[in-house]
Backbone bond lengths (Angstrom), bond angles and torsions (degrees), N, CA, C in turn:
res aa  C-N    CA-C-N  psi(-1)  N-CA   C-N-CA  omega(-1)  CA-C   N-CA-C  phi
1 M - - - 1.473 - - 1.520 110.01 -
2 Q 1.340 114.99 -43.97 1.468 119.70 -179.21 1.522 110.71 -63.68
3 K 1.353 116.77 -42.29 1.457 121.71 179.59 1.526 110.19 -63.16
4 S 1.334 115.24 -38.36 1.462 119.92 -179.77 1.520 111.53 -64.73
5 L 1.321 116.23 -41.46 1.463 121.07 178.93 1.523 110.70 -64.35
6 I 1.341 115.79 -41.88 1.462 120.35 179.79 1.520 110.32 -62.83
7 L 1.361 115.27 -43.04 1.465 120.13 179.73 1.524 110.45 -64.12
8 S 1.320 117.03 -42.43 1.467 121.16 179.57 1.524 110.98 -62.38
9 A 1.325 115.54 -41.16 1.461 120.33 179.30 1.522 110.71 -64.54
10 A 1.333 115.98 -40.13 1.463 120.51 179.99 1.520 110.67 -64.93
11 V 1.352 116.18 -43.99 1.470 120.15 178.99 1.525 110.17 -63.03
12 A 1.327 116.21 -42.72 1.466 120.46 179.16 1.514 110.81 -60.99
13 A 1.322 115.97 -39.31 1.467 120.60 -179.92 1.515 110.75 -65.00
14 V 1.343 115.50 -40.08 1.467 119.85 179.22 1.516 110.31 -63.17
15 F 1.356 116.19 -46.63 1.458 119.42 -179.39 1.519 111.42 -67.39
16 A 1.330 116.54 -35.72 1.472 119.94 177.66 1.505 109.66 -63.44
17 G 1.361 115.12 -42.33 1.459 119.08 178.63 1.508 110.95 -63.27
18 G 1.366 115.99 -40.56 1.453 119.74 179.34 1.509 111.48 -64.79
19 A 1.348 116.35 -40.97 1.462 120.32 179.37 1.519 110.20 -63.79
20 H 1.345 114.53 -40.41 1.463 118.77 -179.77 1.520 110.68 -61.84
21 A 1.361 114.97 -42.66 1.460 119.12 -178.68 1.521 110.21 -65.17
22 E 1.356 116.29 -39.11 1.455 120.45 -179.20 1.523 111.58 -67.53
23 E 1.309 116.49 -28.24 1.455 120.42 -177.97 1.528 111.79 -75.22
24 L 1.304 117.31 -22.50 1.458 120.15 -179.92 1.522 110.35 -69.27
25 T 1.321 115.93 139.94 1.459 120.92 179.29 1.531 109.69 -134.99
26 G 1.324 115.21 166.85 1.455 121.33 171.82 1.516 114.37 54.10
27 T 1.330 115.04 -133.14 1.460 121.61 -174.55 1.523 112.42 -63.81
28 L 1.331 117.57 -40.30 1.459 119.62 -179.78 1.532 110.86 -61.75
29 K 1.324 117.15 -40.01 1.466 120.07 177.55 1.524 110.47 -64.48
30 K 1.334 116.26 -43.25 1.468 120.86 178.65 1.529 110.71 -59.06
31 I 1.319 115.87 -45.42 1.466 120.58 -179.39 1.521 110.70 -65.78
32 N 1.319 116.08 -42.97 1.460 120.69 -179.59 1.530 111.16 -63.25
33 D 1.322 116.26 -41.18 1.474 120.67 -177.59 1.527 112.39 -71.06
34 T 1.322 116.36 -37.46 1.469 119.93 -175.77 1.523 113.73 -91.57
35 G 1.352 116.32 -23.02 1.466 119.82 -175.83 1.515 112.46 75.24
36 I 1.339 116.50 16.67 1.466 121.73 -177.45 1.527 109.59 -133.77
37 I 1.325 116.97 135.46 1.459 121.79 169.24 1.528 107.00 -115.17
38 T 1.326 116.19 127.62 1.459 121.06 -174.29 1.525 109.93 -107.51
39 V 1.318 115.34 119.46 1.463 122.50 -175.31 1.523 109.81 -108.41
40 G 1.322 116.49 120.56 1.457 121.08 174.96 1.516 109.84 -82.52
41 H 1.323 117.26 137.41 1.462 120.95 -179.17 1.524 109.89 -138.62
42 R 1.316 115.31 158.77 1.457 120.97 176.90 1.528 109.59 -94.00
43 E 1.347 115.60 164.84 1.463 119.87 -179.13 1.521 113.10 -109.27
44 S 1.351 117.31 -13.61 1.466 117.96 -177.95 1.525 112.95 -145.53
45 S 1.327 118.56 24.82 1.463 121.60 177.64 1.533 109.41 -94.00
46 I 1.317 115.52 71.86 1.469 122.52 -179.66 1.529 108.89 -72.90
47 P 1.342 119.53 135.56 1.463 129.41 -0.03 1.529 112.80 -100.11
48 F 1.313 117.78 22.35 1.459 120.87 -174.38 1.527 112.93 -82.61
49 S 1.313 115.60 -49.91 1.460 120.74 -176.02 1.524 107.77 -159.21
50 Y 1.341 115.49 109.68 1.465 119.58 -176.01 1.525 109.00 -158.82
51 L 1.316 116.29 171.42 1.457 121.14 -179.08 1.526 110.50 -93.76
52 D 1.331 116.16 132.71 1.459 119.72 176.45 1.527 109.60 -85.30
53 D 1.325 117.41 -169.29 1.464 120.37 -176.12 1.531 112.86 -69.66
54 K 1.320 117.10 -10.46 1.462 121.24 176.06 1.531 111.42 -103.84
55 Q 1.351 115.28 12.23 1.469 122.33 -179.52 1.527 112.07 62.84
56 K 1.321 115.80 29.53 1.459 121.49 177.07 1.527 109.27 -99.77
57 P 1.341 118.48 132.82 1.465 120.29 177.04 1.528 110.92 -67.73
58 V 1.324 115.90 123.71 1.460 121.80 -179.58 1.521 108.77 -136.47
59 G 1.340 116.18 171.40 1.450 119.79 173.98 1.516 113.68 137.82
60 Y 1.310 114.68 173.74 1.468 123.58 -179.93 1.532 110.55 -57.99
61 A 1.334 117.12 -50.28 1.464 120.19 179.92 1.524 111.32 -65.48
62 M 1.332 116.36 -37.58 1.464 119.60 -179.80 1.526 110.99 -64.35
63 D 1.334 117.74 -40.02 1.465 120.66 177.90 1.525 110.95 -60.36
64 L 1.336 116.10 -42.68 1.463 120.28 179.21 1.522 110.92 -66.84
65 C 1.323 116.39 -41.90 1.463 120.26 -178.87 1.523 112.16 -67.59
66 H 1.327 117.36 -33.85 1.463 119.93 176.74 1.533 110.13 -60.96
67 Q 1.323 117.04 -33.91 1.457 119.73 178.30 1.531 111.26 -72.73
68 V 1.321 116.29 -33.19 1.469 119.27 174.47 1.532 109.47 -65.25
69 V 1.312 116.61 -42.34 1.468 120.83 177.88 1.529 110.02 -59.58
70 A 1.332 116.54 -42.94 1.469 120.50 178.85 1.527 110.46 -61.53
71 A 1.329 116.77 -37.76 1.466 121.03 178.91 1.530 110.72 -67.58
72 V 1.328 117.03 -37.27 1.463 121.03 177.13 1.532 110.18 -64.68
73 K 1.321 116.72 -44.27 1.470 121.00 178.21 1.531 110.48 -57.49
74 K 1.322 115.34 -42.14 1.468 120.08 -178.74 1.520 110.81 -68.23
75 K 1.321 116.57 -44.76 1.464 120.54 -178.00 1.527 111.32 -63.10
76 L 1.315 116.74 -40.83 1.460 121.31 -178.55 1.524 112.78 -86.65
77 N 1.329 115.81 -5.58 1.471 121.30 -176.07 1.523 110.42 56.68
78 K 1.336 114.43 45.76 1.466 120.80 179.27 1.535 109.30 -127.78
79 P 1.332 117.42 76.43 1.467 119.97 -178.50 1.527 113.84 -63.07
80 S 1.335 116.38 -22.41 1.466 119.67 -179.29 1.530 112.00 -98.01
81 L 1.330 117.23 17.91 1.459 121.94 178.52 1.533 109.92 -52.69
82 V 1.327 116.11 130.92 1.461 120.75 -179.54 1.522 109.86 -78.19
83 V 1.334 116.87 130.33 1.467 121.93 177.79 1.529 108.08 -104.44
84 K 1.319 115.71 114.59 1.462 121.62 -179.50 1.529 108.87 -103.93
85 L 1.330 116.36 124.99 1.460 121.67 -178.78 1.525 109.91 -101.24
86 V 1.329 116.10 126.07 1.470 121.41 -177.89 1.529 109.29 -124.28
87 P 1.344 118.70 121.87 1.460 120.22 177.75 1.524 111.61 -69.78
88 V 1.342 116.06 139.53 1.461 121.59 177.17 1.526 108.54 -131.87
89 T 1.321 116.10 162.70 1.459 122.03 174.93 1.521 108.71 -119.62
90 S 1.335 115.94 176.15 1.457 120.05 177.16 1.523 110.72 -58.23
91 Q 1.325 115.64 -33.13 1.462 121.04 -175.74 1.523 112.89 -81.86
92 T 1.349 117.46 -32.42 1.471 120.16 -173.70 1.524 114.04 -97.48
93 R 1.320 118.91 -15.36 1.468 120.49 -170.18 1.537 113.30 -60.59
94 I 1.337 117.97 -44.32 1.467 119.84 -179.10 1.529 111.43 -70.93
95 P 1.338 119.60 -47.58 1.466 118.64 176.47 1.524 113.52 -56.84
96 L 1.332 117.90 -38.91 1.464 120.53 -179.39 1.527 111.75 -70.34
97 M 1.330 116.84 -27.41 1.464 119.87 174.11 1.525 110.27 -74.49
98 V 1.324 116.19 -45.77 1.465 121.06 -177.35 1.530 112.00 -63.88
99 N 1.343 116.74 -38.35 1.474 118.34 -177.36 1.529 113.47 -86.51
100 G 1.332 117.10 3.06 1.461 120.56 173.79 1.510 116.12 88.22
101 T 1.343 117.47 6.01 1.469 119.63 -179.23 1.526 111.30 -67.71
102 I 1.339 117.09 -42.80 1.470 120.87 179.26 1.532 109.51 -114.98
103 D 1.338 115.46 153.33 1.463 121.59 -179.23 1.526 112.18 -99.12
104 M 1.316 116.58 -25.89 1.461 122.14 177.21 1.517 107.47 -155.61
105 E 1.336 116.24 152.36 1.469 119.76 -179.30 1.511 108.96 -123.89
106 C 1.316 115.40 127.34 1.456 122.18 -173.54 1.524 108.87 -118.57
107 G 1.315 116.14 103.67 1.458 119.42 -176.57 1.511 111.93 -163.06
108 S 1.321 115.41 -125.98 1.473 121.77 -179.08 1.526 108.11 -132.50
109 T 1.322 115.10 57.47 1.458 121.22 -174.30 1.521 111.49 -99.42
110 T 1.330 115.79 121.77 1.461 121.71 180.00 1.522 110.86 -72.25
111 N 1.316 115.02 134.11 1.461 121.88 174.69 1.528 108.07 -83.83
112 S 1.323 116.20 103.68 1.465 120.60 -179.65 1.518 110.47 -119.71
113 K 1.331 115.96 153.70 1.467 120.68 178.83 1.528 110.47 -62.40
114 E 1.318 117.02 -33.49 1.454 120.36 178.40 1.529 110.88 -64.09
115 R 1.345 116.31 -43.99 1.460 120.22 179.30 1.525 111.86 -69.51
116 Q 1.324 116.42 -28.46 1.464 120.06 -179.92 1.527 112.73 -64.80
117 K 1.328 116.94 -12.63 1.457 120.13 175.28 1.533 110.97 -71.28
118 Q 1.349 116.04 -19.91 1.456 120.80 -177.83 1.519 114.16 -116.41
119 V 1.354 116.77 -32.25 1.463 120.89 -173.97 1.524 110.36 -137.28
120 G 1.332 115.76 171.30 1.451 121.52 176.52 1.523 110.91 -111.61
121 F 1.341 116.71 171.49 1.455 121.79 -179.67 1.522 110.73 -141.47
122 S 1.332 115.09 148.98 1.456 122.15 173.20 1.526 109.20 -78.78
123 Y 1.316 115.61 -176.60 1.459 120.14 168.83 1.528 109.02 -55.69
124 S 1.320 115.89 151.09 1.468 120.39 178.88 1.527 110.48 -70.60
125 Y 1.327 116.83 135.48 1.467 120.72 176.95 1.525 111.91 -114.90
126 Y 1.344 116.31 -0.31 1.461 120.12 175.48 1.522 108.47 -158.58
127 V 1.334 115.95 152.48 1.471 121.45 176.06 1.520 107.61 -132.39
128 T 1.323 116.20 128.05 1.459 121.02 -175.62 1.524 111.11 -128.65
129 A 1.337 116.50 168.83 1.462 122.51 174.79 1.527 108.36 -120.71
130 V 1.325 117.39 140.43 1.465 121.88 178.22 1.529 108.54 -86.02
131 R 1.350 116.19 124.42 1.466 121.29 178.32 1.527 109.16 -141.20
132 M 1.329 117.81 -162.41 1.457 121.58 -177.46 1.519 110.86 -124.97
133 A 1.326 116.37 143.66 1.462 122.23 169.96 1.516 107.55 -110.92
134 A 1.323 115.84 136.38 1.470 121.35 -179.82 1.514 108.90 -145.95
135 K 1.312 116.27 165.20 1.456 119.73 173.30 1.531 108.26 -63.95
136 A 1.317 117.07 135.35 1.459 121.03 -178.41 1.529 111.20 -60.32
137 S 1.314 116.88 -27.86 1.459 121.70 -177.93 1.528 113.55 -85.39
138 A 1.342 117.07 -3.47 1.465 120.57 -172.97 1.527 113.51 -80.25
139 G 1.326 116.50 -16.12 1.460 119.43 179.58 1.516 114.24 74.31
140 I 1.318 117.42 19.13 1.467 121.05 179.95 1.529 109.65 -90.63
141 K 1.327 115.18 122.28 1.461 121.16 -178.93 1.526 112.37 -122.82
142 T 1.346 116.22 -32.99 1.455 120.90 -177.53 1.527 110.07 -131.84
143 L 1.319 116.08 173.26 1.465 120.41 177.17 1.528 111.37 -62.55
144 D 1.321 116.90 -33.73 1.465 120.09 179.52 1.528 111.76 -60.09
145 D 1.327 116.33 -29.54 1.466 120.22 -179.96 1.530 112.15 -69.99
146 L 1.329 116.87 -8.97 1.460 121.20 -179.28 1.527 112.66 -89.57
147 N 1.326 116.43 -4.52 1.458 120.06 -175.44 1.537 111.68 -54.08
148 G 1.332 115.30 125.39 1.459 120.93 178.94 1.512 114.82 80.55
149 K 1.332 117.59 4.60 1.465 121.12 -175.33 1.534 111.02 -111.89
150 P 1.336 117.50 154.57 1.469 120.55 174.32 1.528 110.37 -76.79
151 V 1.321 116.23 134.75 1.461 122.10 179.50 1.522 108.01 -126.12
152 V 1.314 116.26 131.95 1.459 119.89 -176.20 1.525 111.16 -105.08
153 T 1.309 115.75 146.30 1.451 123.13 165.26 1.524 106.45 -142.85
154 T 1.317 116.21 167.40 1.459 120.09 -176.55 1.527 110.41 -86.19
155 T 1.297 116.00 134.38 1.465 121.33 -178.90 1.525 111.23 -54.06
156 G 1.327 116.02 130.33 1.461 120.83 175.90 1.508 115.15 88.86
157 T 1.353 118.92 5.23 1.458 120.89 -178.19 1.521 111.23 -99.46
158 T 1.330 115.17 160.62 1.470 119.95 179.55 1.523 111.53 -69.51
159 S 1.321 118.30 -25.29 1.466 121.25 -177.46 1.518 111.72 -57.06
160 D 1.318 116.68 -32.55 1.455 121.24 178.62 1.531 110.77 -57.84
161 R 1.321 115.73 -39.07 1.461 120.37 -179.81 1.525 111.24 -64.40
162 Y 1.325 116.53 -37.98 1.464 119.33 -178.25 1.529 111.94 -71.11
163 I 1.321 116.80 -32.84 1.467 119.37 174.45 1.523 108.92 -59.42
164 K 1.318 115.84 -49.55 1.455 120.38 -175.37 1.527 111.51 -67.03
165 Q 1.300 117.01 -37.49 1.460 120.22 177.72 1.527 110.38 -61.24
166 N 1.312 116.69 -42.79 1.462 119.68 -178.19 1.523 111.96 -75.17
167 E 1.311 117.16 -29.19 1.466 119.61 173.66 1.526 109.25 -59.52
168 Q 1.301 116.36 -44.99 1.456 120.75 -178.47 1.525 110.90 -69.19
169 G 1.332 115.92 -41.87 1.458 120.03 -176.22 1.515 113.45 -69.90
170 K 1.314 117.57 -35.06 1.463 120.32 -175.41 1.522 112.99 -111.07
171 A 1.330 114.73 2.62 1.473 120.41 176.85 1.522 112.59 53.96
172 I 1.336 116.22 40.89 1.462 118.89 176.32 1.524 108.60 -97.75
173 D 1.292 114.95 149.43 1.458 121.10 -177.09 1.520 109.29 -98.82
174 V 1.315 115.46 102.51 1.466 121.25 -178.70 1.520 109.37 -117.40
175 K 1.318 115.43 135.58 1.452 120.35 175.18 1.531 107.79 -91.88
176 N 1.338 117.03 110.94 1.458 121.23 -179.34 1.522 111.04 -79.57
177 V 1.332 116.38 125.02 1.459 121.87 173.82 1.523 107.71 -124.02
178 Y 1.331 116.06 160.18 1.461 119.46 -170.34 1.519 112.51 -133.18
179 G 1.355 115.14 138.94 1.455 121.18 172.78 1.515 108.91 -103.07
180 K 1.327 116.38 150.24 1.467 119.32 -178.64 1.524 111.72 -71.28
181 D 1.337 116.60 -26.39 1.459 121.71 174.63 1.518 108.14 -149.17
182 H 1.335 116.90 177.85 1.463 120.39 -174.86 1.528 112.19 -64.98
183 A 1.313 116.06 -35.39 1.463 119.51 -179.92 1.527 110.89 -62.94
184 E 1.322 116.77 -43.64 1.461 120.01 179.45 1.534 111.09 -67.81
185 S 1.324 116.89 -39.51 1.466 120.41 178.54 1.532 111.01 -60.59
186 F 1.326 116.11 -44.15 1.467 119.77 179.53 1.522 111.06 -66.17
187 L 1.320 116.42 -38.42 1.461 121.08 179.06 1.526 111.07 -60.45
188 M 1.326 116.81 -33.02 1.461 120.31 179.86 1.530 111.32 -66.35
189 V 1.321 117.18 -33.31 1.469 120.04 174.01 1.521 110.12 -73.58
190 D 1.321 115.65 -42.82 1.464 120.93 -179.01 1.528 111.75 -59.56
191 T 1.330 116.97 -35.76 1.469 121.09 -177.00 1.524 113.12 -96.66
192 G 1.336 117.59 4.55 1.457 120.63 175.40 1.514 115.31 83.76
193 R 1.331 117.46 7.62 1.464 119.37 178.77 1.525 112.29 -80.69
194 A 1.329 116.71 -13.86 1.468 121.87 175.46 1.523 108.36 -141.19
195 A 1.326 115.42 146.57 1.464 120.17 -178.67 1.520 111.64 -80.47
196 A 1.333 116.48 -28.68 1.467 119.97 -178.06 1.518 109.89 -155.37
197 F 1.312 114.65 156.88 1.466 123.28 177.93 1.519 106.97 -119.79
198 V 1.319 117.64 115.70 1.464 122.50 179.49 1.525 108.51 -93.39
199 M 1.343 115.42 120.29 1.470 118.83 -175.30 1.527 108.48 -166.85
200 D 1.318 116.84 173.23 1.458 122.88 177.01 1.523 109.77 -59.38
201 D 1.338 115.72 134.98 1.467 119.31 -171.50 1.527 113.70 -61.20
202 I 1.342 118.09 -32.92 1.460 119.32 179.52 1.521 111.16 -67.30
203 L 1.321 116.58 -37.92 1.460 119.38 178.38 1.522 110.60 -68.12
204 L 1.332 116.18 -38.13 1.467 120.03 176.28 1.524 110.40 -63.62
205 A 1.337 116.72 -44.70 1.465 121.01 -179.65 1.528 110.74 -61.62
206 S 1.325 116.42 -38.87 1.462 120.75 -179.54 1.522 111.32 -67.93
207 L 1.326 116.00 -43.18 1.466 119.99 179.67 1.527 110.91 -64.97
208 I 1.324 116.26 -40.64 1.466 120.12 178.70 1.530 110.47 -65.00
209 A 1.337 116.42 -45.00 1.470 120.51 -179.51 1.518 111.76 -59.89
210 N 1.327 116.79 -31.76 1.457 121.18 -177.69 1.527 113.52 -94.73
211 S 1.326 117.04 3.14 1.466 120.29 179.81 1.525 110.96 -78.50
212 R 1.327 116.55 169.26 1.463 121.29 -179.06 1.524 111.56 -65.36
213 N 1.334 116.15 -38.92 1.468 121.06 -178.17 1.530 109.66 -134.56
214 P 1.332 117.82 82.43 1.472 121.28 -176.64 1.528 114.10 -54.03
215 K 1.335 117.77 -31.98 1.467 120.17 -178.16 1.537 112.35 -69.20
216 D 1.318 116.92 -11.37 1.463 120.17 179.28 1.526 112.46 -76.39
217 F 1.341 117.00 -10.68 1.461 120.18 -173.80 1.524 111.86 -122.30
218 A 1.329 115.23 157.56 1.461 121.16 177.06 1.522 109.21 -142.83
219 I 1.339 116.15 146.73 1.461 121.47 172.13 1.527 106.52 -94.92
220 V 1.316 116.75 121.81 1.470 121.01 -169.72 1.523 111.30 -130.80
221 G 1.337 114.11 170.55 1.453 121.11 174.29 1.520 113.08 82.01
222 P 1.330 115.87 170.59 1.470 120.88 179.66 1.515 111.62 -77.01
223 A 1.314 116.14 165.77 1.464 120.77 173.52 1.531 108.07 -71.86
224 L 1.323 116.41 118.78 1.462 120.43 179.90 1.526 111.16 -80.82
225 S 1.327 115.65 -22.44 1.459 120.97 178.26 1.521 109.11 -168.24
226 V 1.321 116.70 152.19 1.468 122.12 172.25 1.520 106.57 -111.36
227 E 1.344 116.64 122.79 1.462 120.20 -168.39 1.530 113.26 -129.72
228 P 1.345 116.46 137.45 1.469 121.25 176.58 1.520 111.60 -91.34
229 Y 1.327 116.66 140.54 1.458 122.41 173.29 1.520 109.02 -99.59
230 G 1.337 116.34 143.82 1.456 120.90 173.82 1.515 110.34 -143.59
231 I 1.324 116.12 165.99 1.463 120.22 171.98 1.525 106.67 -71.31
232 M 1.322 117.05 124.60 1.460 119.79 179.87 1.521 109.84 -80.69
233 L 1.335 115.35 133.31 1.463 123.15 -176.52 1.523 109.70 -129.68
234 R 1.311 116.41 177.87 1.458 119.03 174.40 1.531 109.80 -73.30
235 K 1.297 116.09 149.18 1.459 122.02 178.01 1.531 109.98 -70.83
236 D 1.335 115.41 143.70 1.465 122.05 176.29 1.524 111.92 54.37
237 D 1.324 116.18 51.61 1.463 122.37 179.67 1.531 108.19 -131.09
238 P 1.351 117.31 68.25 1.467 121.28 -171.37 1.523 114.54 -61.17
239 Q 1.324 117.54 -30.93 1.463 120.10 -177.15 1.527 111.37 -66.09
240 F 1.323 116.32 -47.58 1.463 120.00 179.96 1.524 110.93 -71.93
241 K 1.321 116.57 -37.92 1.466 120.77 178.67 1.530 110.83 -60.47
242 K 1.328 116.49 -37.63 1.462 119.61 179.56 1.525 111.55 -63.14
243 V 1.329 116.58 -39.69 1.467 119.66 177.58 1.535 109.73 -61.65
244 A 1.334 116.28 -45.77 1.471 120.23 -179.81 1.526 111.22 -64.28
245 D 1.333 116.57 -46.56 1.464 120.63 -178.43 1.528 111.71 -64.99
246 D 1.319 116.89 -44.11 1.475 120.51 -179.37 1.524 110.59 -63.60
247 T 1.327 116.80 -37.76 1.462 120.87 178.75 1.520 110.70 -64.31
248 L 1.327 116.68 -48.34 1.463 120.53 179.90 1.528 110.78 -64.52
249 A 1.322 117.23 -41.98 1.470 120.66 -179.90 1.523 110.97 -59.91
250 A 1.330 116.56 -39.82 1.470 120.84 179.17 1.530 110.82 -66.70
251 I 1.334 116.79 -39.82 1.473 121.13 177.60 1.517 110.02 -64.34
252 F 1.328 116.50 -40.85 1.466 121.15 179.02 1.533 110.86 -65.05
253 K 1.328 115.70 -49.70 1.466 121.06 -174.38 1.523 112.08 -65.05
254 S 1.327 116.63 -36.61 1.467 120.49 -177.35 1.525 112.94 -75.11
255 G 1.342 116.45 -16.80 1.459 120.33 -175.90 1.518 112.94 88.14
256 Q 1.329 116.16 -1.67 1.465 119.77 178.80 1.526 111.73 -61.38
257 I 1.324 115.86 -25.66 1.466 120.46 179.49 1.527 111.17 -59.57
258 N 1.329 117.24 -32.30 1.467 120.54 179.66 1.527 111.14 -65.98
259 T 1.321 116.05 -40.13 1.466 120.46 178.04 1.520 110.75 -65.24
260 I 1.337 115.99 -44.14 1.468 120.43 -179.58 1.530 109.71 -65.83
261 Y 1.331 116.87 -42.41 1.468 120.25 179.98 1.529 110.70 -62.17
262 N 1.315 116.20 -48.06 1.470 119.93 -178.52 1.525 112.14 -61.56
263 K 1.315 115.98 -34.22 1.472 121.17 178.82 1.526 111.47 -59.31
264 W 1.342 117.42 -38.70 1.461 120.94 -172.87 1.521 114.77 -102.98
265 F 1.320 117.40 -18.92 1.466 119.84 -175.58 1.525 114.23 -115.75
266 M 1.344 117.49 -17.77 1.461 119.94 -173.04 1.526 114.12 -124.27
267 T 1.325 117.44 3.25 1.460 121.83 177.40 1.526 109.36 -135.32
268 P 1.325 118.25 161.27 1.470 120.35 179.49 1.527 111.70 -59.92
269 I 1.334 115.28 136.46 1.461 120.05 -178.36 1.540 110.17 -123.11
270 P 1.327 116.62 155.68 1.463 119.82 178.10 1.532 109.90 -70.75
271 P 1.333 117.25 160.25 1.472 126.84 4.64 1.528 113.33 -91.05
272 K 1.346 117.78 -10.86 1.465 120.08 -174.00 1.525 113.36 -104.06
273 N 1.327 117.02 5.11 1.464 121.92 -178.78 1.528 112.12 54.42
274 I 1.327 114.74 42.68 1.461 120.83 178.00 1.522 109.75 -97.32
275 N 1.324 116.44 138.14 1.461 122.54 179.85 1.526 109.01 -96.79
276 I 1.322 117.10 116.03 1.469 120.63 177.93 1.524 110.33 -67.23
277 N 1.331 116.24 -32.19 1.469 122.98 174.86 1.527 111.69 54.16
278 L 1.313 115.41 57.18 1.467 121.35 -179.76 1.528 109.18 -122.04
279 P 1.337 118.11 101.49 1.469 120.92 -179.49 1.526 111.63 -61.39
280 M 1.302 115.49 156.27 1.454 121.27 179.78 1.530 110.20 -63.08
281 S 1.328 116.29 131.93 1.465 121.12 -178.32 1.525 111.22 -78.52
282 D 1.329 115.38 161.51 1.465 120.00 177.25 1.524 111.04 -62.92
283 K 1.326 116.64 -36.24 1.469 120.56 179.49 1.523 111.00 -62.79
284 L 1.331 116.58 -40.44 1.457 119.94 178.98 1.526 110.43 -69.50
285 K 1.327 116.83 -39.77 1.464 120.10 177.73 1.528 110.63 -58.74
286 E 1.328 116.44 -39.32 1.464 120.89 177.65 1.530 110.96 -63.98
287 A 1.345 116.11 -42.60 1.462 120.62 -179.22 1.522 111.55 -65.92
288 I 1.323 116.99 -31.31 1.470 121.53 178.18 1.525 110.49 -75.86
289 K 1.317 115.82 -40.02 1.474 120.22 179.82 1.521 111.68 -66.98
290 T 1.334 115.80 -40.40 1.462 121.33 -179.96 1.522 108.45 -127.98
291 P 1.329 117.98 87.61 1.476 120.47 -176.47 1.516 112.72 -56.33
292 T 1.328 115.67 137.95 1.464 120.69 -179.01 1.532 110.08 -147.03
293 D 1.325 114.79 150.90 1.468 119.82 174.61 1.529 110.29 -116.21
294 V 1.331 116.44 20.87 1.464 120.92 -179.69 1.530 109.34 -70.19
295 G 1.312 117.22 128.36 1.464 121.56 178.79 1.505 111.66 -94.99
296 I 1.329 115.60 171.63 1.457 119.87 -179.70 1.533 110.78 -89.81
């Protein structure tokens, strides 16, 4: 009788395991089948996702994504799940998500309705405003001051769209130039090849803080847009999105988000131990209080 019960329990466990595997869909099924979760990261999006002095991807977004990975390991009961890190750029991040190379992207990616046609997003974990960085000595205060000048943005970013929209609206003649990543775009302003860099204000503040002479630069002009960042996921993948959203919601509700935020925005960070010193905005506080995945 005892042997029979043990055998029945074993068979039930096998079928339960099979049912569980069959219930998995999309990204979770892919991860479960391969034993690998592939995380896309940026190399110069300080302080969200960038390489430290040991060439290790670190940052605010990376800390949050590591917790999502831990939640995936727990859900799949795979504590030894292999985590593969793949560098992406503004230009490659969406194609690499769409073609299945990466399972999630952890960086400074704006959740927009246009992008939602191709990919999905978690709850927002940051809210930024698009503005301009220029040399403090250049006398640039508004978009009109850019007339006839080269303006840089990073290839594949939403900021490029706002430049063009304002060119049309104000009839200013701007020569659009492009950097392959944020570091190159900022360097073009630093070396005089561009008059201004249009980008999310936090990224501009981070680049300026880490420059050789931060006082040489200023963030100027009006907010061209207010944009939410989220973990980029595959489109129409509710099972994996729920893991990401539930993880972020728990971090928000527990208050752990304040510790993570202060670590990257209010204290010295690697590799240069520079403090960005940017308090949490009211918009971000709202997004934490009431989690949302609504894009712009």
